[in-house]
VOFIRO-589025 format. One record per residue (C-alpha): x, y, z; residue in three letters. Coordinates in steps of 0.25 Angstrom, whole numbers, plus 5000, padded with zeros to 4 digits. Each point is the difference from the previous one (the first is absolute). Layout:
PT east north   up rest
PT    X     Y    Z  ALA
...
This chain:
PT east north   up rest
PT 5106  5102 5141  UNK
PT 5011  4995 4992  UNK
PT 5014  4997 5005  UNK
PT 5013  4996 4993  UNK
PT 5001  4986 4995  UNK
PT 5001  4990 5012  UNK
PT 4992  4988 5003  UNK
PT 4992  4999 5013  UNK
PT 5011  4992 5007  UNK
PT 5010  5011 4998  UNK
PT 4992  5008 5011  UNK
PT 5003  4990 5011  UNK
PT 5011  4990 5003  UNK
PT 4998  4986 4994  UNK
PT 5007  4993 5012  UNK
PT 4993  5006 5012  UNK
PT 4988  5006 4993  UNK
PT 5002  5014 5006  UNK
PT 4998  5013 4993  UNK
PT 5013  5008 4998  UNK
PT 4993  5013 5005  UNK
PT 4986  5002 5006  UNK
PT 4991  5007 4990  UNK
PT 4990  5006 5010  UNK
PT 5010  5007 5009  UNK
PT 5015  5003 5000  UNK
PT 5008  4992 5011  UNK
PT 5015  5001 4997  UNK
PT 5002  4989 5011  UNK
PT 4991  4990 4992  UNK
PT 5007  5002 4987  UNK
PT 5006  4988 4993  UNK
PT 5010  5003 4989  UNK
PT 4997  4991 4988  UNK
PT 5012  4993 4994  UNK
PT 5000  4997 4985  UNK
PT 5005  4987 4994  UNK
PT 5006  4999 4986  UNK
PT 4987  4992 4997  UNK
PT 4992  5013 5004  UNK
PT 4994  4993 5012  UNK
PT 5000  5008 5013  UNK
PT 5002  4996 5014  UNK
PT 5001  5009 5012  UNK
PT 5013  5004 5007  UNK
PT 4997  4991 5012  UNK
PT 4998  4988 4991  UNK
PT 5012  5003 4992  UNK
PT 5009  5000 5011  UNK
PT 4994  4987 5005  UNK
PT 5003  4993 4987  UNK
PT 5008  4987 5001  UNK
PT 5003  5001 4985  UNK
PT 5002  5011 4990  UNK
PT 4990  4993 4990  UNK
PT 4986  5006 4999  UNK
PT 4991  4993 5010  UNK
PT 4988  5003 4991  UNK
PT 5005  4994 4986  UNK
PT 5013  4994 5004  UNK
PT 5008  5008 4990  UNK
PT 5015  4998 5004  UNK
PT 5007  5012 5007  UNK
PT 4988  5009 4998  UNK
PT 5002  5007 5013  UNK
PT 5016  5001 5000  UNK
PT 4999  5015 5001  UNK
PT 4991  5009 5008  UNK
PT 4992  5008 4990  UNK
PT 4989  5008 5006  UNK
PT 4987  5000 4992  UNK
PT 4997  5015 4999  UNK
PT 4989  4998 4990  UNK
PT 4992  4992 5010  UNK
PT 5002  5010 5011  UNK
PT 4996  5012 4990  UNK
PT 4987  4992 4997  UNK
PT 4997  4998 5015  UNK
PT 5002  5015 5002  UNK
PT 4990  5003 4989  UNK
PT 4990  4990 5006  UNK
PT 5002  5006 5014  UNK
PT 4997  5014 4994  UNK
PT 4987  4995 4994  UNK
PT 4996  4994 5013  UNK
PT 5004  5011 5009  UNK
PT 4990  5009 4992  UNK
PT 4989  4989 5002  UNK
PT 4990  4996 5011  UNK
PT 5006  4986 5004  UNK
PT 4990  4997 5011  UNK
PT 4995  4988 4992  UNK
PT 5013  4994 4999  UNK
PT 5004  5002 5015  UNK
PT 4986  4995 5004  UNK
PT 5003  4987 4992  UNK
PT 5013  4998 5007  UNK
PT 4993  5003 5013  UNK
PT 4989  4990 4997  UNK
PT 5011  4989 4997  UNK
PT 5007  5003 5013  UNK
PT 4987  4999 5008  UNK
PT 4996  4987 4993  UNK
PT 4988  5004 4992  UNK
PT 4995  4988 4992  UNK
PT 4994  5004 4986  UNK
PT 4991  4988 5001  UNK
PT 4992  5001 5013  UNK
PT 5005  5015 5003  UNK
PT 5004  4996 5014  UNK
PT 5012  5006 5006  UNK
PT 5011  4994 5009  UNK
PT 5001  4988 4991  UNK
PT 5013  4993 4995  UNK
PT 5000  5003 4986  UNK
PT 5004  4991 4988  UNK
PT 5000  5000 4985  UNK
PT 4998  4989 4990  UNK
PT 5014  4996 4994  UNK
PT 4993  4993 4988  UNK
PT 4991  5011 4996  UNK
PT 5012  5010 5001  UNK
PT 5009  4992 4992  UNK
PT 4989  4996 4989  UNK
PT 4996  5015 4998  UNK
PT 5007  5004 4987  UNK
PT 5000  5015 5005  UNK
PT 5001  4997 5014  UNK
PT 5011  5001 5011  UNK
PT 5012  4990 4998  UNK
PT 5005  4993 5012  UNK
PT 5015  4998 5003  UNK
PT 5003  4989 5010  UNK
PT 5012  5005 5008  UNK
PT 5003  4990 5011  UNK
PT 4992  4989 5007  UNK
PT 4986  5006 5001  UNK
PT 5003  5015 4997  UNK
PT 4995  5007 4988  UNK
PT 5001  5013 4993  UNK
PT 4990  5006 4990  UNK
PT 5005  5005 4987  UNK
PT 4993  5012 4993  UNK
PT 4986  5000 4993  UNK
PT 4989  5010 5000  UNK
PT 4990  4989 5004  UNK
PT 4993  5000 5014  UNK
PT 5005  4990 5010  UNK
PT 4988  4993 5006  UNK
PT 5002  4997 5015  UNK
PT 4991  4992 5009  UNK
PT 4999  4992 5012  UNK
PT 5002  4985 5001  UNK
PT 4985  4997 5002  UNK
PT 4996  5008 4987  UNK
PT 5011  4993 4992  UNK
PT 4994  4986 5005  UNK
PT 4986  5004 4997  UNK
PT 5003  5005 4986  UNK
PT 4998  4989 4989  UNK
PT 5009  5008 4991  UNK
PT 5012  4997 5008  UNK
PT 4998  4985 5002  UNK
PT 5013  4992 5000  UNK
PT 5008  5014 4999  UNK
PT 5012  5003 5009  UNK
PT 4998  5011 5011  UNK
PT 5011  5009 5004  UNK
PT 5000  5009 5012  UNK
PT 5004  5015 4998  UNK
PT 5009  4999 5012  UNK
PT 5009  4992 4991  UNK
PT 5000  5011 4989  UNK
PT 5013  5009 5002  UNK
PT 4995  5012 4992  UNK
PT 4985  5001 5003  UNK
PT 5000  5015 5001  UNK
PT 5008  5002 4988  UNK
PT 4991  4991 4992  UNK
PT 4988  5009 5004  UNK
PT 5009  5012 4996  UNK
PT 5004  4994 4987  UNK
PT 4985  4997 4997  UNK
PT 4997  5015 5001  UNK
PT 5013  5004 4993  UNK
PT 4997  4992 4988  UNK
PT 4985  5004 4999  UNK
PT 5005  5014 4996  UNK
PT 5013  4997 4992  UNK
PT 5002  4998 4986  UNK
PT 5014  4993 4997  UNK
PT 5007  5002 4987  UNK
PT 5010  4991 4993  UNK
PT 5014  5006 5000  UNK
PT 5006  5005 4987  UNK
PT 5010  4988 5000  UNK
PT 4989  4990 5002  UNK
PT 4992  5007 4989  UNK
PT 5012  4998 4991  UNK
PT 5002  4985 5004  UNK
PT 4985  4998 4997  UNK
PT 5001  5007 4987  UNK
PT 5011  4991 4995  UNK
PT 4994  4988 5006  UNK
PT 4988  5003 4992  UNK
PT 5008  4998 4987  UNK
PT 5005  4986 5004  UNK
PT 4991  4992 4992  UNK
PT 5010  4993 4991  UNK
PT 4995  4985 5004  UNK
PT 4986  5004 4997  UNK
PT 5003  5006 4987  UNK
PT 5008  4988 4995  UNK
PT 4988  4991 5005  UNK
PT 4990  5008 4992  UNK
PT 5009  4999 4988  UNK
PT 5002  4985 5000  UNK
PT 4985  4998 5002  UNK
PT 4998  5009 4988  UNK
PT 5009  4992 4991  UNK
PT 4993  4987 5004  UNK
PT 4986  5005 4997  UNK
PT 4994  4990 4990  UNK
PT 4997  5005 4986  UNK
PT 4986  4999 4993  UNK
PT 4996  4994 4987  UNK
PT 4989  5010 4997  UNK
PT 5005  5012 4992  UNK
PT 4991  5011 5008  UNK
PT 5003  4994 5013  UNK
PT 5015  4998 4997  UNK
PT 5000  5015 4996  UNK
PT 4994  5004 5013  UNK
PT 5009  4991 5008  UNK
PT 5012  5007 4993  UNK
PT 4995  5014 5003  UNK
PT 4998  4996 5015  UNK
PT 5014  4993 5000  UNK
PT 5006  5012 4993  UNK
PT 4994  5010 5010  UNK
PT 5005  4991 5012  UNK
PT 5014  4999 4994  UNK
PT 5001  5015 4998  UNK
PT 4996  5003 5014  UNK
PT 5010  4990 5005  UNK
PT 5011  5007 4993  UNK
PT 4996  5013 5005  UNK
PT 5000  4995 5014  UNK
PT 5014  4994 4998  UNK
PT 5004  5014 4995  UNK
PT 4994  5006 5013  UNK
PT 5009  4990 5008  UNK
PT 5012  5004 4993  UNK
PT 4997  5015 5003  UNK
PT 4999  4996 5015  UNK
PT 5013  4993 4999  UNK
PT 5007  5012 4993  UNK
PT 4994  5010 5011  UNK
PT 5004  4991 5011  UNK
PT 5014  5001 4997  UNK
PT 4999  5015 5001  UNK
PT 4994  4999 5014  UNK
PT 5011  4990 5005  UNK
PT 5011  5009 4995  UNK
PT 4993  5012 5007  UNK
PT 4998  4993 5013  UNK
PT 5013  4994 5001  UNK
PT 5006  5014 4999  UNK
PT 4990  5007 5009  UNK
PT 5001  4990 5012  UNK
PT 5014  5005 5003  UNK
PT 4996  5014 5001  UNK
PT 4988  4999 5010  UNK
PT 4998  4997 5015  UNK
PT 5000  4986 5005  UNK
PT 4985  4999 5002  UNK
PT 4998  5004 4985  UNK
PT 5012  4991 4996  UNK
PT 4992  4988 5006  UNK
PT 4988  5003 4992  UNK
PT 5007  5002 4987  UNK
PT 5008  4987 5002  UNK
PT 4987  4992 5003  UNK
PT 4994  5006 4987  UNK
PT 5013  4996 4993  UNK
PT 5000  4986 5005  UNK
PT 4986  4998 4995  UNK
PT 5003  5007 4987  UNK
PT 5012  4991 4997  UNK
PT 4991  4988 5002  UNK
PT 4991  5005 4990  UNK
PT 5012  5003 4991  UNK
PT 5004  4985 5001  UNK
PT 4986  4996 4994  UNK
PT 5002  5010 4989  UNK
PT 5013  4995 4996  UNK
PT 4994  4986 4997  UNK
PT 4993  5006 4988  UNK
PT 5006  4993 4988  UNK
PT 5007  5008 4989  UNK
PT 4990  4996 4989  UNK
PT 4988  5004 5009  UNK
PT 4997  5011 4990  UNK
PT 5008  5000 4987  UNK
PT 5007  5013 4996  UNK
PT 4990  5001 4989  UNK
PT 4988  4999 5009  UNK
PT 5006  5010 5010  UNK
PT 5003  5010 4989  UNK
PT 4986  4998 4995  UNK
PT 4994  5003 5013  UNK
PT 5009  5012 5003  UNK
PT 4997  5006 4987  UNK
PT 4985  4999 5002  UNK
PT 5002  5006 5014  UNK
PT 5006  5012 4994  UNK
PT 4990  5001 4988  UNK
PT 4988  4999 5009  UNK
PT 5005  5010 5010  UNK
PT 5003  5010 4989  UNK
PT 4986  4998 4995  UNK
PT 4993  5001 5013  UNK
PT 5009  5013 5004  UNK
PT 4997  5006 4986  UNK
PT 4985  4998 5002  UNK
PT 5000  5006 5014  UNK
PT 5008  5012 4995  UNK
PT 4989  5003 4989  UNK
PT 4989  5000 5010  UNK
PT 5008  5008 5011  UNK
PT 4999  5015 5002  UNK
PT 5014  5000 5005  UNK
PT 5010  5003 4989  UNK
PT 5013  4997 5006  UNK
PT 5012  4991 4997  UNK
PT 5000  4987 5008  UNK
PT 5005  5003 5014  UNK
PT 5004  4988 5008  UNK
PT 4990  4990 4994  UNK
PT 4988  5009 5002  UNK
PT 4993  4997 4987  UNK
PT 5004  4985 5002  UNK
PT 4994  4999 5013  UNK
PT 4987  5006 4996  UNK
PT 4999  4992 4987  UNK
PT 5003  4987 5008  UNK
PT 4989  5004 5011  UNK
PT 4990  5002 4989  UNK
PT 5004  4987 4993  UNK
PT 4999  4992 5014  UNK
PT 4986  5006 5002  UNK
PT 4995  4997 4986  UNK
PT 5006  4986 4999  UNK
PT 4995  4996 5014  UNK
PT 4986  5005 4997  UNK
PT 5000  4992 4987  UNK
PT 5005  4987 5008  UNK
PT 4989  5001 5010  UNK
PT 4990  5001 4989  UNK
PT 5006  4988 4993  UNK
PT 5000  4992 5013  UNK
PT 4985  5004 5002  UNK
PT 4997  4995 4986  UNK
PT 5007  4987 5002  UNK
PT 4994  4997 5014  UNK
PT 4986  5002 4994  UNK
PT 5003  4991 4988  UNK
PT 5006  4990 5009  UNK
PT 4987  5000 5008  UNK
PT 4992  4998 4987  UNK
PT 5009  4989 4996  UNK
PT 4998  4993 5013  UNK
PT 4985  5002 4999  UNK
PT 5000  4994 4986  UNK
PT 5008  4988 5004  UNK
PT 4989  4997 5011  UNK
PT 4989  5002 4990  UNK
PT 5008  4991 4990  UNK
PT 5002  4989 5011  UNK
PT 4985  5000 5002  UNK
PT 4997  4999 4985  UNK
PT 5010  4989 4998  UNK
PT 4993  4992 5012  UNK
PT 4987  5002 4993  UNK
PT 5005  4994 4987  UNK
PT 5006  4988 5008  UNK
PT 4986  4998 5006  UNK
PT 4994  5000 4986  UNK
PT 5011  4991 4995  UNK
PT 4997  4990 5012  UNK
PT 4985  5001 4997  UNK
PT 5002  4997 4985  UNK
PT 5008  4988 5003  UNK
PT 4989  4994 5009  UNK
PT 4989  5003 4991  UNK
PT 4997  4990 4988  UNK
PT 5002  5005 4986  UNK
PT 5007  4997 4987  UNK
PT 5016  5001 5000  UNK
PT 4998  5012 4990  UNK
PT 4992  5008 5010  UNK
PT 5010  4997 5011  UNK
PT 5011  5005 4991  UNK
PT 4993  5013 4996  UNK
PT 4997  5002 5015  UNK
PT 5015  4998 5003  UNK
PT 5004  5009 4989  UNK
PT 4991  5012 5005  UNK
PT 5005  4998 5014  UNK
PT 5015  5001 4995  UNK
PT 4997  5012 4991  UNK
PT 4994  5008 5012  UNK
PT 5011  4996 5008  UNK
PT 5010  5005 4990  UNK
PT 4992  5013 4999  UNK
PT 5001  5002 5015  UNK
PT 5015  4997 5000  UNK
PT 5002  5010 4988  UNK
PT 4992  5010 5007  UNK
PT 5009  4999 5013  UNK
PT 5013  5000 4992  UNK
PT 4995  5013 4993  UNK
PT 4997  5006 5014  UNK
PT 5014  4996 5005  UNK
PT 5006  5005 4987  UNK
PT 4994  5014 5002  UNK
PT 5006  5000 5014  UNK
PT 5014  4996 4996  UNK
PT 4999  5011 4989  UNK
PT 4997  5010 5012  UNK
PT 5012  4994 5008  UNK
PT 5009  5003 4988  UNK
PT 4995  5015 5000  UNK
PT 5002  5000 5015  UNK
PT 5014  4995 4999  UNK
PT 5003  5012 4990  UNK
PT 4995  5010 5010  UNK
PT 5008  4993 5012  UNK
PT 5012  5000 4991  UNK
PT 4998  5015 4998  UNK
PT 5000  5002 5016  UNK
PT 5012  4992 5001  UNK
PT 5007  5008 4990  UNK
PT 4997  5012 5008  UNK
PT 5006  4994 5012  UNK
PT 5013  4997 4992  UNK
PT 5000  5014 4995  UNK
PT 4999  5005 5015  UNK
PT 5011  4992 5004  UNK
PT 5009  5005 4989  UNK
PT 4997  5015 5001  UNK
PT 4997  5001 5015  UNK
PT 5009  4989 5007  UNK
PT 4999  5000 5015  UNK
PT 5009  5010 5007  UNK
PT 5011  4996 5009  UNK
PT 4996  5012 5009  UNK
PT 4987  4998 5007  UNK
PT 4999  5015 5004  UNK
PT 4999  5005 4986  UNK
PT 4986  5001 4995  UNK
PT 5000  4996 4985  UNK
PT 4991  4996 4989  UNK
PT 5000  4985 5004  UNK
PT 4994  5004 5014  UNK
PT 4989  5008 4993  UNK
PT 4997  4988 4990  UNK
PT 4999  4991 5012  UNK
PT 4991  5009 5007  UNK
PT 4991  5001 4988  UNK
PT 5000  4985 4999  UNK
PT 4996  4998 5014  UNK
PT 4989  5010 5000  UNK
PT 4994  4994 4987  UNK
PT 5002  4985 5005  UNK
PT 5010  4997 4988  UNK
PT 5008  4988 5003  UNK
């Protein structure tokens, strides 16, 4: 079952740990209205009215709870979950809650025990429940689909795994029943990111300016080689890396251009929506403006006008070529409709380039393993020569014979070194070919950004959605 984008804590109050509404039965008297802060954290109406400050008690954002805005999305999701559980047999969940009340120890399986849990184990488990210390010795559990292991004090002390660990009694947990309920809820739910968070992640992905500049500087400092063949190879590798860096720079400039469109759209939209939606838009805007500040640090000469024009001209040329090739093979003989042919041509190119890249990676991995094995064999051969050299030094003979022995050893050593260099040379040549294919995949990504930019309206199904689905299904990064 999938619900609208919310994280697990949106289903319960972060302050008291209580579910806003029961998911196993509807009890109007037990309902707690969730209040949304501008930071998108939620707390129940009771905790909201008890706040001593308008600042968020979770993240500390100033005046986050200045207004009382109901988180209707959280309530809607709880109702969807309740509909699901009302159609199920929830005996197992109720039995677990009952066993906790009856003090059933999961270790010795005895009842009427004072149950505890291991604080260290709970907090060390990456996917486990998180603990929030409320006051003095009181705690609340925050959501996780992991099971909570409860046991009596005797079982805890007899278990070596808990040596020197801290023990907490469940009587000090303020939301034990809710923790069991959340455990059941999260076992059947699939949470999705909100469209706004997807947008933020999309533009944040393009925020690799510093890394690109570091790559570029490292490329400039790479030493040259005096050997003509090696120098030609190193030039090809550097040239390939340089082209990829320039292409990645163009991608980032596309991100910057598209970001301005989103900022303008959201600034207009936030004034025409309900307060809850306005909070979500403003939260996205705050993050997007932070990303924009990074983009604004891009120097004017990052790409020269000539480099930019060359890439953009090549984008148009390649797109036309791919589109024309697809049209020739297509049975559909119609004019271009909203990018139909471009979409199919890019999908075909993505698939083809990805398959070639995977094949190239396999070849490089095989060759790398062969070079490593060759190096091991060479080290053994050199060690044998060194042993022979030491033996010849110890054995009496004329100086001429000793010189001949040394010459033989040096010749064989040079032969081994030349063989190793030849193997590495072949590997580097393969890397040059791999770079060409990778450049092709990156060019396809740039074409997608140009012709199918991310839409400001998440409700509209467009070709970019379909391309991303294709990439996900085919494991194309």
